[in-house]
C-alpha positions, 0 to 999 in steps of 0.5 A: 615247415609248420606252416605247410602242414597248418590245417589252414593252409590252402593245400592242406585243406584241399588235401583233406578235402580229397580224403574226405570225398573218398571216404564218403564215397565208400560210405556211400556204396556201402550204405546203398547196397540194399538199393532201397537206401540210396534215398538216405545215403544221398542225403548223407552224401550231399551233407557233407559235400555241402559242408566241404563246400561251406568251408567247415570242418566236418567229421565225416563218418559222424556226419554222414550217419547222422544224416542218414539216420535223421533224414532216413524215412523221408529220404526213403520216402523221396527215393521211392518215389523217384524210383517208381515214378521214373521206371514207369515213365521209361517203360511207357516211353520205350513201348511208344518208340520201340513196340508200337505194334502193341498198341492199337492206333496212333498215340505217339502224342502221349510221349509229350506229357510223359517226358514232362512228368519224367522231367518233373521226376528228374527235378526233384532227383537233382534237388530233393535230396540236398533240400533234406540234407540242408532244411527240415521240411515235410516231403511235400513241400520239399518236392514243391521246393524242389520244382519252384528251384529248378525253374527259378535256377535253370542254368544251375538245373542244366548244369546238374544234368550235365554233371549226372550224365557225363560219366554216363556219355563217356562210358557209352561213346569211349568203351575203352574207359570202361573198366577205368570208369567203373573204377573211378565211380567205385572210388571217387565219382559218386562223391565228386559228382555230388561235390561239384553239384553242391557247389552250385546247389549252396549258392541257389540254397543261399547257404553261408560259407565260412572263410578265414582272415589272415589271423586264423579268425572265422567269418561267415560270407554268403554268395551275394557278399562275395560277388558284391565285394570280392575283397571283403576279406581285406575290407575287414582287416581294414575296419579291424585296423580302423577300429583299432585306431579310433581306440587308440586315439580315444585313449590319447584323448584320455590321457590329455584330459587326465592331464589337463585335470592334472595341472589344473589341480596343481594350479588350484593347489598353488593358489591355496599356498600362502606367498611369503611376501605377504608373511613379511607384510603381516611381521612389518605391520605388527612390528609398526602396531607395536612401536605405535603402542609404545 
């Protein structure tokens, strides 16, 4: 019964993570009400989700607001850049596609650089806030890293786009689910979306995960180690057992050496002791000497 409610039990960890995601989702909605603070809120949300993916036992409230405070200005600056530039480019695309009468001449070719700039903004949105929550860097270098990571991990970038747009796709194409999706967004979906993204971002960033052995001890493991050696945990246990066997063999060797030293000391002691036959010979020689004197 105690094992069922143990914090290291997989079911209990799953249940704990579920309620942690619900709690951090409510915190995100509460701190995003002013709209302008969505950037720092995303930093706090990603920080908690990345900790959950890492396997850390985190205090959601404390971790969220600590990251919200430490990344406030950088998150605010990045959010204003993303919000303003994306609004501008979407407005320009809207004019090109739906209000050609407002423009003189054919300028449809302008849509291509606009789409390119919009894709750059999307890349910054997908990676930027998670990078701010994971690494200490300037805002300029963080945005450059966003572009590099999005190109280097292109399949991950596609998955992030799918995760963020999946609910919007359901909302637009299945009207009967709209109210259910709204409720799901309010109670769980923002955090769930960030958590699913964090699984891919955690690997893209090269962060380490915390694993637990059968004896309850912790060890860190990178994604490369997990991919190369899926039996890393069992290997670690075997190494520990081998170390224990080596230590026991060393102890046995020391004990045998001690026994050999003890036996040598006993032999040397026996050599030092006088032989009773030698005493009799000494007495006989003495009697013969006395008789000769007489």
